[in-house]
C-alpha positions as a printed Julia matrix, in Angstrom:
287×3 Matrix{Float64}:
  86.83  28.79   53.92
  85.39  25.28   53.9
  82.65  23.45   55.74
  83.98  20.83   58.12
  83.05  18.89   61.26
  84.47  18.76   64.76
  83.4   15.55   66.42
  79.75  15.34   65.4
  79.35  19.11   65.15
  79.06  21.09   61.89
  81.93  23.54   61.67
  83.69  26.06   59.46
  87.44  26.07   58.87
  89.2   29.19   57.63
  92.74  29.06   56.3
  95.06  31.93   55.42
  97.49  31.77   52.51
 100.41  31.44   54.94
  98.9   28.29   56.53
  97.36  29.79   59.67
  93.91  28.35   60.26
  91.0   28.22   62.68
  87.93  26.01   63.11
  84.63  27.25   64.58
  81.64  25.03   65.37
  78.2   26.44   64.66
  77.17  25.0    68.01
  78.15  27.77   70.39
  79.94  29.85   67.75
  82.84  28.06   69.39
  86.44  28.47   68.23
  87.82  24.98   68.85
  91.14  25.13   67.01
  93.69  27.81   66.18
  96.86  26.83   64.4
  99.53  29.4    63.67
 101.29  29.3    60.3
 103.95  26.94   61.71
 101.26  24.29   62.22
 101.23  24.51   66.02
  97.9   24.16   67.82
  97.54  27.01   70.32
  94.22  26.12   71.96
  93.39  23.3    74.36
  90.32  21.13   73.88
  89.68  18.17   76.16
  89.59  14.77   74.53
  86.74  13.88   76.93
  84.59  16.84   75.89
  81.17  16.06   74.47
  81.18  17.01   70.79
  77.59  16.16   69.97
  75.75  19.28   71.1
  74.57  17.73   74.37
  76.58  20.12   76.53
  79.05  22.99   76.23
  82.46  22.17   74.76
  85.34  21.94   77.25
  88.13  23.99   75.7
  88.72  26.32   72.79
  87.01  29.7    73.19
  83.46  29.5    74.57
  81.42  32.68   74.1
  80.05  33.82   77.47
  76.82  35.86   77.17
  74.63  37.28   78.72
  75.75  36.09   82.17
  79.16  35.32   83.64
  79.28  32.18   85.8
  76.47  32.08   88.33
  76.27  35.9    88.59
  72.62  36.11   87.62
  69.39  34.12   87.45
  70.0   32.5    84.06
  72.01  29.46   83.03
  75.63  29.37   84.1
  77.81  31.37   81.67
  74.73  32.17   79.59
  73.18  30.59   76.52
  75.48  31.72   73.69
  77.88  28.79   74.11
  75.06  26.21   73.76
  73.02  27.91   71.01
  73.35  27.28   67.29
  74.92  30.19   65.42
  74.82  31.0    61.7
  77.73  31.74   59.39
  77.04  35.25   58.1
  80.16  36.16   56.08
  83.73  35.09   55.29
  86.65  36.29   53.23
  90.27  37.35   53.16
  91.6   40.83   53.95
  95.29  41.81   53.75
  96.29  38.15   53.92
  94.1   37.36   56.94
  91.38  34.74   56.54
  88.23  35.52   58.48
  84.69  34.37   59.15
  81.8   36.02   60.94
  79.06  34.23   62.85
  75.7   35.54   64.02
  73.23  34.69   66.79
  69.83  36.33   67.28
  66.91  35.84   69.62
  65.08  33.89   66.91
  67.91  31.3    66.9
  67.27  30.38   70.54
  65.19  27.42   71.73
  61.78  28.55   72.94
  62.48  28.01   76.64
  65.72  30.0    76.53
  64.15  32.8    74.49
  61.32  33.04   77.01
  63.84  33.42   79.85
  65.7   36.16   77.94
  62.92  38.42   76.62
  65.15  40.86   74.73
  65.81  41.31   71.03
  69.53  41.13   70.27
  72.11  40.22   67.66
  75.54  38.84   68.48
  78.35  38.82   65.93
  81.58  36.89   66.42
  84.41  37.56   63.98
  87.45  35.28   63.86
  90.53  36.2    61.79
  93.89  34.43   61.47
  97.16  35.34   59.83
 100.72  34.14   60.49
 101.07  34.01   64.29
  98.1   36.22   65.19
  94.45  35.63   66.07
  91.9   38.46   66.14
  88.55  37.97   67.85
  85.67  40.43   67.94
  82.36  40.01   69.76
  79.61  42.58   69.21
  76.3   42.84   71.06
  73.53  44.84   69.37
  70.29  45.66   71.17
  67.77  45.41   68.35
  64.73  45.84   70.6
  62.99  48.71   72.36
  64.03  47.82   75.91
  67.46  48.21   77.53
  69.03  45.04   78.9
  71.95  44.18   81.21
  74.65  41.78   80.06
  78.09  40.42   80.81
  80.4   38.87   78.24
  83.69  36.99   77.97
  85.77  34.91   75.58
  86.71  31.98   77.81
  90.0   31.13   76.08
  91.75  27.83   76.91
  95.43  28.08   75.94
  97.4   24.88   75.35
 100.58  24.75   77.43
 103.15  22.07   78.18
 103.25  22.43   81.95
 101.16  24.65   84.22
 103.99  24.82   86.75
 106.22  26.55   84.21
 103.64  29.1    82.99
 104.01  32.76   83.87
 101.66  35.7    83.21
 103.02  39.23   82.99
 100.98  42.43   83.09
  98.91  41.91   86.24
 101.13  43.58   88.81
  99.2   46.08   90.99
  95.9   45.08   89.37
  92.96  44.51   91.74
  91.54  40.99   91.75
  88.91  38.89   93.49
  89.04  35.17   94.16
  87.43  32.78   96.64
  88.59  34.83   99.63
  86.26  37.46  101.13
  88.2   40.59  100.19
  89.71  41.89   96.96
  93.5   42.25   96.75
  96.2   43.81   94.59
  98.68  41.52   92.92
 102.16  42.26   94.22
 104.19  39.97   91.97
 105.38  40.99   88.52
 104.83  37.45   87.25
 101.81  35.35   88.19
 102.8   31.71   88.73
 100.79  28.56   89.4
 101.08  25.91   92.07
  97.65  24.33   91.73
  94.12  25.76   91.56
  93.76  29.42   90.62
  90.52  31.3    89.94
  90.82  35.09   89.83
  88.99  37.98   88.23
  91.28  40.94   87.51
  89.49  44.27   87.14
  90.29  47.21   84.86
  93.38  45.91   83.08
  95.86  48.72   82.39
  97.42  47.13   79.3
  98.45  43.98   77.48
  99.12  40.61   79.1
 101.85  38.14   78.17
 101.71  34.39   78.82
 105.17  32.86   78.97
 104.71  29.17   78.26
 107.88  27.21   77.6
 109.24  27.86   74.13
 106.86  30.68   73.26
 105.13  33.82   74.53
 101.55  34.83   73.81
 100.75  38.52   73.96
  97.12  39.47   74.53
  95.59  42.9    73.98
  91.91  43.68   74.5
  89.49  46.54   73.97
  85.91  46.82   75.23
  86.52  44.0    77.66
  87.61  45.76   80.86
  88.58  42.71   82.92
  90.38  39.38   82.67
  89.77  36.0    84.26
  92.64  33.62   84.97
  91.64  30.05   85.79
  92.88  26.53   86.21
  90.78  24.13   88.31
  93.69  22.45   90.07
  94.02  18.68   90.4
  91.25  18.12   92.96
  88.53  20.11   91.19
  89.62  18.79   87.79
  89.03  15.22   88.98
  85.37  16.09   89.47
  84.92  17.37   85.91
  83.49  14.55   83.75
  84.59  16.21   80.5
  88.26  16.61   81.44
  90.67  13.66   81.13
  92.75  12.79   84.18
  96.09  13.96   82.78
  94.86  17.2    81.16
  94.65  19.64   84.06
  98.32  20.79   83.84
  98.05  21.19   80.05
  95.93  24.34   79.85
  95.33  27.72   81.35
  92.35  29.98   80.79
  93.0   33.69   80.3
  89.83  35.34   79.16
  88.96  38.92   78.25
  85.79  39.74   80.11
  83.18  42.31   81.01
  82.26  41.03   84.47
  80.07  43.72   86.0
  76.89  43.79   83.91
  76.68  46.69   81.49
  73.32  48.11   80.41
  72.82  48.33   76.67
  70.25  50.88   75.55
  67.73  50.16   72.81
  69.47  50.39   69.45
  72.95  50.54   71.0
  75.9   48.27   70.28
  78.86  47.11   72.4
  82.03  45.63   70.91
  84.79  43.67   72.66
  88.01  42.73   70.88
  91.06  40.62   71.58
  94.27  40.18   69.61
  96.67  37.35   70.43
 100.16  37.09   68.96
 102.66  34.28   69.42
 106.4   34.8    69.43
 109.43  32.7    70.49
 110.24  32.94   74.19
 112.49  35.88   74.95
 111.32  37.99   72.0
 108.58  40.57   71.86
 105.63  40.13   69.47
 105.06  42.9    66.98
 103.19  45.84   68.47
  99.5   46.05   67.72
């Protein structure tokens, strides 16, 4: 592990013995880079994103807590992605390099803490080895009052061409989008023409993103749902922190807990995701 910077932001870079590495900014506890041991960058981060702490980073893996989107009275997607986290531990286990980051109520600016009057501790653990990334987000209620929360890891995957991307594992899963009623996905493979914004509920198993020369397999625990998103060309043009040619170069597939859960005093919730990369046409090792 070494201290580094990403733009103007203090960061931590972890590197496994096989060359796999990841960089996390303390601002947002934000994973902004994941390179597999072959040196390939697997995450998208916009070159027009503000990297000075003035606003949330566009790309990487923003931590969504305690609110998803505008589903609540607080700030959009919650405060975790714009708060300053602390590095709490790091090391190497079975060849995997890892670091753990922590956020508590006392780390929040006064105005945000006043709007979220609950005692909590978040831990984010990031581990890399070979072609795998393991993420763990834990929420601990350290106070005496139960609180509701939602959570997600808003992962931006780097791809060559959105039109060629395919997602497997969503067939017959219920989803909601901008239309009034929920639906079941009929297709075995989800494909993209332009804008797509769907919440899939109660995933039955792993997902696989087929993206050109490689496949990413995603397994999650604790997170019950998944969000699949690309803004499409028209909406992307209105985003000031996304360059004009970047919209077809990423897709967001995020493990999520959409419907707020209630965490009792003293209780802890943990959500995990494991991502493995393999050449197209081959199956990643089972988890």
